C-alpha positions in Angstrom: 179.4 187.0 240.3 176.1 187.7 238.6 174.9 184.9 236.2 172.5 182.5 235.1 172.7 178.7 234.8 172.8 178.2 230.8 175.2 180.9 230.1 178.4 179.5 228.9 180.8 182.1 229.8 179.1 181.9 233.4 180.2 178.6 233.3 183.7 179.3 232.2 183.9 181.9 235.1 182.7 179.6 237.8 185.3 176.8 236.4 188.0 179.4 236.5 187.4 180.6 239.7 187.1 177.2 241.3 190.3 175.7 239.7 192.4 178.9 241.0 190.6 178.4 244.4 189.0 181.8 244.4 186.1 181.9 246.8 183.0 183.7 245.4 179.4 184.1 245.7 177.2 183.3 242.7 173.8 185.2 242.2 171.4 183.7 239.9 169.6 186.7 238.3 166.8 184.4 236.9 165.9 182.8 240.2 166.6 185.4 243.0 164.9 188.7 242.5 167.2 190.4 245.1 170.4 189.2 242.6 168.2 190.9 239.6 167.9 194.0 241.1 171.4 194.3 242.2 172.7 193.1 238.9 170.5 196.0 237.1 171.9 198.4 239.6 175.3 197.6 238.2 174.2 198.4 234.7 173.2 195.1 233.6 173.8 194.8 229.9 175.2 191.2 229.8 176.2 188.3 231.8 178.5 187.6 233.7 179.1 190.3 235.8 181.9 189.9 238.8 182.4 192.2 241.6 186.1 191.9 242.4 186.3 194.3 245.5 184.3 197.1 243.8 186.1 196.6 240.4 183.4 195.3 237.9 184.4 193.2 235.4 181.9 192.0 232.6 182.3 188.8 230.6 184.7 185.9 230.9 188.1 187.7 231.5 190.4 185.8 233.7 193.3 188.2 233.2 191.2 190.9 234.7 189.8 188.6 237.7 193.3 187.9 238.7 194.6 191.8 238.1 191.5 193.1 240.4 192.6 190.4 242.9 196.0 191.8 243.4 
């Protein structure tokens, strides 16, 4: 999960993953230079970006997250 602390959609995404018990790693693209590079390598263009087993999901999209986990 590439995100920031202040992003509302990032917060919704973290809450969704926590409520569903889905493990994830969060990378703060403002505080972590390596995370920022990885985020830009994925095309950047907005947050959050979630990499689910190689499937990129941009924005808050619970249905896409669940579909990518199947």
